[in-house]
C-alpha positions in Angstrom: 10.6 -93.4 25.0 8.7 -91.7 27.8 6.4 -93.6 30.1 2.7 -93.5 29.4 0.5 -91.6 31.8 -3.3 -92.0 32.3 -5.8 -90.5 34.7 -8.8 -92.4 36.0 -11.1 -93.3 38.9 -10.4 -96.0 41.5 -13.1 -98.6 41.1 -11.8 -101.1 43.7 -9.1 -101.1 46.4 -9.9 -104.3 48.1 -6.7 -106.1 47.1 -3.5 -105.6 49.1 -1.2 -103.0 47.5 -3.4 -103.0 44.3 -6.1 -100.7 43.0 -8.3 -101.2 40.0 -8.5 -97.9 38.0 -11.1 -97.2 35.3 -9.8 -95.0 32.5 -12.1 -93.4 30.0 -11.0 -92.4 26.5 -13.1 -90.5 23.9 -12.7 -91.0 20.2 -14.9 -90.4 17.1 -16.6 -93.3 15.5 -14.8 -94.1 12.2 -17.9 -93.9 10.0 -20.5 -91.9 11.9 -18.1 -89.4 13.6 -20.1 -89.5 16.9 -17.8 -89.2 20.0 -17.8 -92.5 21.8 -16.5 -93.2 25.3 -14.5 -96.4 25.8 -13.5 -97.5 29.3 -10.8 -99.9 30.4 -9.7 -101.1 33.8 -6.1 -101.2 34.8 -4.6 -102.8 37.9 -2.1 -100.4 39.5 0.4 -100.8 42.3 -0.5 -98.8 45.4 2.5 -99.4 47.7 1.0 -97.5 50.8 -2.6 -98.6 50.3 -3.6 -94.9 50.2 -6.3 -95.1 47.6 -10.0 -95.4 48.3 -12.9 -96.1 45.9 -13.9 -92.9 44.0 -10.5 -91.3 44.1 -9.2 -89.7 40.9 -5.6 -90.9 40.4 -2.8 -90.5 37.9 -1.1 -93.8 36.9 2.2 -94.4 35.0 3.5 -97.3 33.1 6.1 -99.5 34.7 7.8 -102.9 34.4 5.6 -105.9 35.1 5.0 -106.2 38.9 2.8 -109.3 38.8 0.8 -111.4 36.4 -1.4 -108.5 35.2 -0.1 -105.4 37.1 1.9 -103.1 34.9 1.0 -99.6 36.2 1.9 -97.7 39.3 -0.2 -95.0 41.0 1.9 -91.8 40.8 -0.4 -89.4 42.7 -3.9 -88.9 44.0 -5.4 -86.0 42.0 -8.6 -85.7 44.0 -9.8 -87.6 47.1 -13.3 -89.1 47.1 -16.0 -87.2 48.9 
């Protein structure tokens, strides 16, 4: 089974080798069919501490790294301005 990939914005990079990434997903409401945005925060492993707040990054699923860290930052898509 392939690893899951998501793209999101770095919300916090204050922890050592960890970044919090906000991922938005859009889906229609089951009854009313309006498109609704849902967001979820993922803690991702940032081995080189490269990410800054506002960066757009791609994260991939990995084995558990710590208590609640199960994602790794694969690449920085766009640096924050």
